[in-house]
C-alpha positions in Angstrom: 113.7 -153.6 -115.7 112.5 -156.5 -119.1 107.6 -158.4 -127.0 109.9 -160.9 -125.3 110.0 -163.9 -127.0 109.9 -167.2 -125.5 113.7 -168.6 -125.4 114.2 -172.5 -125.1 116.6 -174.8 -123.6 119.2 -176.5 -125.4 117.5 -179.6 -126.3 114.4 -178.0 -127.0 115.9 -175.2 -128.8 118.1 -178.0 -130.9 114.7 -180.1 -131.5 113.0 -176.9 -133.0 116.0 -176.3 -135.5 115.7 -179.9 -136.4 112.0 -179.5 -137.1 112.9 -176.4 -138.8 115.2 -178.1 -141.3 112.6 -181.0 -142.3 109.9 -178.2 -143.0 112.1 -175.7 -144.9 114.1 -179.0 -146.9 110.4 -180.2 -148.0 108.8 -177.0 -148.6 105.8 -177.1 -147.0 102.8 -174.9 -148.0 100.4 -175.6 -146.1 102.2 -174.9 -142.6 100.9 -172.0 -140.6 104.5 -170.8 -139.6 106.4 -168.3 -141.2 109.9 -168.8 -141.2 112.5 -166.5 -142.2 116.5 -167.0 -141.8 119.2 -164.4 -141.4 122.5 -164.6 -141.1 123.5 -161.2 -140.0 121.8 -160.4 -136.8 119.5 -157.2 -136.3 120.6 -154.7 -133.7 117.1 -154.0 -131.9 116.9 -151.2 -129.2 118.6 -152.4 -125.7 117.1 -153.2 -122.5 117.1 -153.6 -120.2 116.0 -155.5 -116.6 115.7 -157.4 -113.3 118.1 -158.1 -110.3 118.7 -161.1 -109.8 116.7 -162.3 -112.7 117.2 -161.4 -116.6 116.7 -158.0 -117.9 117.6 -158.4 -121.5 115.0 -157.2 -124.3 115.4 -159.1 -127.6 113.8 -157.6 -130.8 109.7 -156.4 -130.7 108.0 -159.4 -131.4 104.8 -157.5 -131.2 103.8 -154.4 -133.1 101.4 -152.1 -131.1 98.9 -152.9 -133.5 98.6 -156.0 -132.2 96.3 -157.3 -129.6 96.9 -156.9 -125.9 95.3 -159.6 -123.6 91.8 -157.8 -122.7 91.5 -160.2 -119.4 94.6 -158.8 -118.2 93.0 -155.0 -118.1 90.0 -154.3 -115.9 88.3 -151.0 -115.9 89.0 -148.5 -113.3 88.5 -145.0 -112.0 90.9 -142.4 -111.2 90.1 -142.5 -107.3 91.2 -146.1 -107.0 94.8 -145.2 -108.1 96.8 -144.5 -104.3 98.1 -141.2 -104.5 96.8 -139.9 -108.1 96.0 -136.4 -106.8 99.2 -135.7 -105.3 101.4 -136.9 -108.2 103.5 -134.8 -110.2 102.8 -135.3 -113.8 105.4 -133.5 -115.3 108.4 -135.7 -115.6 106.0 -138.6 -116.7 104.6 -136.2 -119.1 107.8 -135.6 -120.7 108.7 -138.9 -121.0 105.4 -139.7 -122.5 106.4 -137.1 -125.3 109.5 -139.2 -125.8 107.4 -142.4 -126.4 105.1 -140.2 -129.1 108.0 -140.3 -131.5 107.2 -144.0 -132.1 103.6 -144.3 -131.0 102.3 -141.6 -133.1 102.4 -144.2 -136.1 100.0 -146.2 -134.2 96.5 -145.9 -135.0 95.2 -146.1 -131.5 97.9 -143.5 -130.4 97.9 -141.3 -133.6 95.0 -138.4 -132.3 96.2 -138.5 -128.5 100.2 -137.9 -129.4 99.4 -135.4 -132.2 97.3 -133.5 -129.5 99.9 -134.2 -126.8 102.7 -133.1 -128.8 101.6 -129.9 -129.8 100.0 -129.3 -126.4 102.7 -126.8 -124.2 101.2 -127.1 -120.7 101.9 -124.4 -118.4 101.1 -126.4 -115.2 100.4 -129.3 -113.5 96.7 -128.6 -113.6 96.7 -128.4 -117.5 98.6 -131.8 -117.8 96.1 -133.8 -115.3 93.2 -132.1 -117.1 94.7 -133.4 -120.5 95.6 -136.8 -119.0 92.1 -137.5 -117.4 90.3 -136.2 -120.4 91.9 -138.5 -122.9 93.0 -141.7 -121.0 91.1 -144.2 -119.2 93.0 -146.4 -116.4 92.5 -150.0 -116.7 93.9 -151.9 -113.9 96.3 -154.6 -114.5 95.5 -157.9 -113.6 97.3 -161.5 -113.1 96.1 -164.6 -115.2 94.5 -165.8 -111.9 92.4 -162.7 -111.3 94.4 -161.2 -108.4 96.1 -157.3 -108.7 99.4 -157.7 -106.6 102.6 -158.8 -108.4 106.3 -158.1 -108.5 108.5 -154.8 -109.2 112.0 -155.3 -109.5 114.8 -152.6 -110.7 117.1 -152.3 -113.1 120.2 -149.8 -114.1 122.7 -148.6 -116.7 126.3 -149.8 -115.5 129.2 -148.0 -115.7 132.4 -150.2 -116.4 136.1 -149.3 -116.4 137.2 -150.8 -119.8 139.6 -150.3 -123.1 139.7 -150.4 -127.0 142.6 -152.7 -126.8 143.7 -155.7 -124.6 145.9 -155.5 -121.9 146.7 -157.4 -118.6 144.7 -155.3 -117.0 141.4 -155.1 -119.1 141.3 -158.6 -120.4 137.6 -159.5 -120.5 136.0 -159.0 -123.9 132.7 -157.0 -124.7 131.7 -158.7 -128.0 129.5 -157.3 -130.6 127.1 -159.5 -132.8 129.0 -162.4 -134.5 128.6 -162.6 -138.3 127.7 -166.4 -138.2 124.9 -166.0 -135.5 121.2 -166.9 -137.1 118.2 -165.6 -136.4 114.9 -167.3 -137.2 111.8 -166.0 -137.1 108.5 -167.9 -136.2 105.5 -165.9 -136.8 102.2 -167.4 -135.9 99.8 -166.3 -138.9 96.8 -168.0 -137.9 96.3 -167.5 -134.0 97.7 -164.4 -133.7 100.0 -165.6 -131.0 103.1 -163.4 -132.1 106.6 -164.2 -133.4 109.1 -166.1 -131.9 113.0 -165.8 -132.5 115.6 -168.8 -132.4 119.2 -168.3 -132.5 121.6 -170.8 -134.0 124.4 -171.2 -136.2 125.4 -173.6 -139.4 127.6 -176.5 -139.1 127.8 -178.0 -142.5 124.2 -178.3 -143.9 122.6 -178.4 -140.3 121.3 -175.7 -137.8 122.6 -176.2 -134.3 122.2 -173.9 -131.2 124.5 -171.4 -130.7 127.8 -171.4 -128.4 126.9 -171.2 -124.7 128.2 -168.8 -122.3 131.0 -171.4 -121.2 131.5 -171.9 -125.0 132.5 -168.4 -125.7 134.3 -167.5 -122.5 136.7 -170.8 -122.2 137.4 -170.6 -126.1 138.6 -167.0 -127.2 139.1 -167.8 -130.7 135.4 -168.6 -131.2 134.6 -164.9 -131.7 138.2 -163.7 -132.2 137.8 -160.4 -134.3 134.4 -159.3 -132.5 135.8 -157.6 -129.5 134.1 -154.6 -129.3 135.7 -153.2 -125.9 137.8 -154.7 -123.2 136.6 -154.4 -119.4 138.5 -154.8 -116.7 135.9 -156.8 -114.2 134.5 -160.3 -114.9 131.7 -159.7 -112.5 130.9 -156.2 -113.5 130.8 -157.4 -117.1 128.7 -160.3 -116.3 126.3 -157.7 -114.4 126.4 -155.7 -117.6 125.0 -158.5 -119.6 122.0 -158.7 -117.0 121.0 -154.9 -117.7 121.8 -155.0 -121.4 123.0 -151.6 -121.8 125.5 -149.6 -120.1 128.3 -147.0 -119.8 132.3 -148.1 -120.3 134.9 -145.5 -118.8 138.1 -145.4 -121.1 141.7 -144.9 -120.0 141.4 -141.3 -121.2 138.2 -140.6 -119.1 135.9 -140.7 -122.1 132.6 -142.7 -121.9 131.4 -145.2 -124.3 127.8 -146.0 -124.4 126.9 -149.4 -125.7 123.5 -151.3 -126.0 122.0 -154.6 -126.6 122.6 -156.1 -130.1 121.7 -159.6 -130.0 122.0 -163.0 -127.8 122.8 -166.8 -128.4 119.2 -167.9 -127.7 119.4 -169.6 -124.3 117.0 -168.5 -121.7 118.5 -166.7 -118.4 119.4 -169.0 -115.3 119.5 -166.9 -112.1 122.8 -167.1 -110.3 121.2 -166.0 -107.2 119.0 -168.4 -107.3 122.1 -171.2 -107.6 123.9 -169.8 -104.5 120.3 -170.1 -102.5 120.0 -173.6 -103.6 123.6 -174.5 -102.6 123.4 -172.9 -99.6 126.1 -170.1 -100.0 123.6 -167.2 -99.4 120.2 -167.3 -97.7 117.5 -165.9 -99.9 116.8 -163.0 -97.8 120.2 -161.8 -98.6 120.6 -162.3 -102.4 121.3 -159.1 -104.1 123.3 -157.8 -106.7 125.5 -156.5 -104.2 125.9 -159.7 -102.2 126.6 -161.7 -105.3 129.4 -159.6 -106.0 130.6 -159.8 -102.2 130.4 -163.8 -102.7 132.2 -163.8 -106.0 135.3 -161.6 -104.2 135.5 -164.0 -101.2 135.1 -167.0 -103.6 137.5 -166.4 -106.8 137.8 -170.2 -107.8 134.3 -170.6 -107.7 133.4 -167.1 -109.8 133.7 -168.4 -113.1 131.7 -172.1 -112.9 128.9 -170.1 -111.4 128.5 -167.6 -113.8 128.9 -170.2 -116.6 125.8 -171.7 -115.3 123.9 -169.3 -116.9 124.3 -170.1 -120.5 122.5 -167.0 -122.0 125.1 -164.6 -123.6 124.6 -160.8 -124.6 126.3 -159.0 -127.4 126.5 -155.2 -127.9 126.7 -152.5 -130.2 128.1 -148.7 -129.7 125.6 -146.7 -129.3 125.8 -142.6 -130.1 127.6 -140.4 -127.6 124.8 -137.8 -127.6 122.0 -140.3 -126.1 120.5 -139.1 -123.0 120.1 -143.1 -121.8 120.0 -146.2 -122.8 117.5 -147.2 -125.7 114.6 -149.4 -124.8 112.5 -151.7 -126.3 110.2 -149.0 -127.7 113.1 -147.3 -129.5 113.6 -144.2 -127.4 115.9 -143.4 -124.7 114.9 -144.6 -121.2 114.4 -141.8 -118.4 115.7 -142.6 -115.2 112.7 -143.0 -112.5 110.0 -142.7 -115.2 110.9 -145.7 -118.0 109.0 -148.7 -116.8 109.8 -152.7 -118.5 106.5 -154.5 -118.8 105.1 -157.8 -120.2 103.7 -156.2 -123.6 101.5 -159.2 -123.4 99.5 -157.2 -120.8 100.3 -153.8 -121.1 100.9 -152.1 -124.5 104.6 -150.9 -125.1 104.5 -147.2 -124.6 101.3 -146.6 -122.7 101.6 -144.4 -119.6 101.2 -146.9 -116.1 100.5 -146.0 -112.9 102.8 -148.1 -110.7 102.3 -148.4 -106.8 105.0 -150.5 -104.9 107.4 -149.4 -102.2 110.6 -148.0 -102.0 113.5 -150.8 -102.3 113.6 -152.5 -98.9 111.0 -150.4 -97.0 107.5 -150.0 -96.3 107.5 -146.2 -97.9 104.9 -145.7 -100.5 106.2 -145.3 -103.8 103.3 -144.1 -106.1 104.2 -143.0 -109.8 103.3 -142.4 -113.4 106.0 -143.9 -115.5 106.1 -144.9 -119.3 106.1 -148.4 -120.7 109.3 -148.2 -122.9 110.8 -151.2 -122.3 110.6 -155.0 -121.7 112.6 -158.1 -120.2 112.8 -161.6 -120.7 112.4 -161.9 -116.9 109.3 -159.7 -116.8 106.4 -162.1 -117.7 102.8 -161.9 -116.5 100.3 -159.3 -115.6 101.5 -157.2 -112.5 104.9 -157.4 -113.3 107.4 -154.6 -113.6 111.2 -153.5 -113.9 111.7 -149.9 -112.5 114.5 -148.3 -114.6 116.7 -146.2 -112.0 119.3 -144.7 -113.9 123.1 -145.0 -113.9 124.2 -143.3 -110.9 125.7 -145.1 -107.9 122.5 -144.6 -106.2 120.5 -146.2 -109.1 122.9 -149.3 -108.7 122.1 -149.8 -105.0 118.3 -149.3 -105.7 117.9 -151.2 -108.4 120.5 -154.0 -106.6 117.6 -154.3 -103.6 114.4 -153.7 -105.3 112.0 -156.3 -104.9 108.6 -155.1 -103.8 105.0 -156.0 -104.1 103.3 -153.9 -106.5 99.8 -152.8 -108.2 99.7 -151.1 -111.9 97.3 -149.2 -113.5 97.4 -148.9 -117.5 96.4 -145.4 -119.2 94.6 -145.6 -122.4 93.4 -143.5 -125.1 89.8 -143.4 -124.6 89.7 -144.3 -128.5 91.9 -147.2 -128.0 91.2 -150.3 -129.9 93.0 -153.7 -130.0 
């Protein structure tokens, strides 16, 4: 749907923690890595991304002032953008104005955002003139120089839940635990960005945090951190895949929740596991197919879900938010917000996406805004399309896996 740090498997994570303890204990001052450890988890914006891959965002690890890999962008002309002259720019314009609430603090975006937020365009032509006069298009490329990649979809799930445990609502939605350590590793010499690790203290040692299986099989580990209780185990799992959602309570009220933190493990696709086991053919795998398989194989469901060690913690969001909060820190807009890899596309930038509607050959050419990230959204031409929170959004997101091309629009005065 999607900045994102690299997350390690259990063995590598444990090795990194051991090395950290050694460096901390001996107080090495010549180390190029700056290390900080916090015992109270940060609460970064939500996000969001792909089915059946991992959409959860972590906290932003790269400021917009930092470098985007220039080799991933190739100067282009407006005529190269398929359907550009026929695209309705007004919805994307309104979404971009939301982005400027964050971008206006970035030097490369200050001027264009200042002019955009004071402009009151009355027509499509006025917006188009502004965009073409103030921005320049760059085609996004892959490391091998190709220009075609993958577009998937994500959505905001709607679950039934309660603030109290009962025989009906018995699956906990946890808030971030107090004993979850966040360890930030910042490379100050190479400019490679920042890596976040997760763990917990055991005596004087930092060890990996609990896995999904450990959390689900021992409710006492996080007792007292239950934010809400969900009715359906599979829907809760996909809530974690999406990274944010809405929970309808018994009295009809809706609670909005978003990503708070994670347990530090990489995502493992259960769709791929089902393919490898011969349970589902590759062409059939989608969110809907996985849910149906779970209903047909209840005894196998929990062991399957626990193959994905990654676990997401949530926080309650203000009820007046128009959408889930993306990695940029602003609410996402259905059909106009895009999750990208910020190593290739600057977070907050307009992106022209050329793809097809899910499971069809019908062109879908649209100006969108890069407002989110995801740990599965890696590479140059890689995008996750935010569909919204409706039943139709769930269907479209679940089946979207299309070839795509992308052009990022940068201010003419943009500097790396």
